[in-house]
N, C-alpha and C positions, 0 to 999 in steps of 0.2 A: 616162135616167141619164146624167150626164156623167163624163168620165174624171176618176179620182181620188176619185169619190164613192160612198159606200156605199149601199145600197138606202135605208136610212133618211134619207138627206140628210146624215149625217155625214161631212165631208171626210176623206179618207184620210189626209191629214197629221196630222189630230186624232187618228185611231185608231192613227197611228204613235206620236204623243205618248204617249197612253194606254197603249200596249202598253211602251213604255219604262218608264213610271210603274209599270206592274204588274211589269216584270223587276226592277226597283229593290227594290220591296217585296219580291218573293221572294228576292232575294238577301240582303236585310236580315234577312228571316226565317230563312235558312239560317245566317247571322252569328249571329242570336239563339241557335238550336240549338247551335250550337259553342260558344258562350260558356256556354250552360247546361251542357253536357257538361264543359267544363273546370271549372266551377264547382263541378260535382258530384263529380268526380274529385279536388278538391282543388288544381288547377293554377293555381287565381286567388290574386293577392296576398294579397287578403282575400276572405271570402266573401261579406260584406257589398257589396262593391264589384262582385263577380260577378255577384251577383242583381241589383242595380240596373242593371248595363248589360244585362243579359238582359231585363229588363222594358222598359227604355227601347228595345231594339232592336225588340220585339214591338209596343209602343205606336206607334213612328215607321212600322213596317211597316204597320200598320192605318191609320193616317193617308195613307199613300201610295196603299193600296188606295181609300180614299174619294176622293182626287183623281184617281185614274185613272177612277172610276166617273163624278165630275162632268165630265171630258173627253169620255167616251163620251156622255154625256147633254146635252153641249153647254151646261154651266151656266158662266156667266160668271164666277163666284167661282171657279173652278179654276184660272183662268189664272195668276194670280199665284203661288199656292203652286207649282203645277207649273213655272214658270219659275225661282222661287227654288230648287227641289229640283235643277233641272239645273244650276244656277249652283253650288249647293253641292257636289254630285257632280263638277263639273269640278275646283273647288279641291282636294277631297280627292284626286282623281284625279292633279292635278299633284303634289301632296304625295307620293302614293304612287310615283310615277315618279321624283321626285328621291331618294326613299329607294331606289332599285333594285327595288322590288316591281313589275316589269312585270306578273307574273300577274294582280294586281289592278288596277292603274293603267291598263293598256291596254283593258280592256273597261269600266272605269268611264267613262274619257275617251270611248270609242266612244258608250257609252249617253248621256252626258251632250250631246254633239254632236248624236246622232240625235234626241233629246228636244227639245233647243232648234230644231232645224230643223223638226222637226213642229209645234211650238208658234208658231214665228215666221213660218211660211208664210203668204203672203197670203189663202188659203182658210181657215186657221184662225183668224186675226186676225178676219176679217169674221164668221166663226160665233160667235166669242166676244165679239164687241164688244156692249156694252150698247146699246138702242135709245136714241136721242136723246130728251131731255125734250120732252113736248109744249109747243109755243109757246103763251103765253097769249094768249088772245083779248083784243082790245082791248075796255076797258070800255064805251067810247061813243065815237061820233065827234063827238057833239055838244059844242060848247064849253060850258065851265062860265060860269054867270053870275058877275060880279063879286061878291065879299063886300063886305056893308055894312060901311063904316068909321065910326066916330063919331070926331069931332074934340073 
């Protein structure tokens, strides 16, 4: 077993990225619970928007769990949504930092950077790369006879 590789052959950097993805899913689920509590207590501007935000938070959290599972199973399809998640988390983190919400912005930015580092590490890129398509075998090495032309 090589350094940075788990027993199943999954690179450690990919496990880091999956762990970040799972942590983001857990944080989003907690935010969904807080939104649900606020909606139930009547602290939402409209109950329908509170319900919608709660459902959206849980749906996205479930999607993040599926992406994390795809990373652990070394599925190539999981790379693009995982990278997009980290980019969007980074954008939201910068927005939170600009709004002086350091309590949410700093952890979000650190998670996004750790997730991108894990996904873009060379071992992770190699593990998630799709196999090259098989080259087509030559049909025939014999030259074709000329076509009959009628004048």
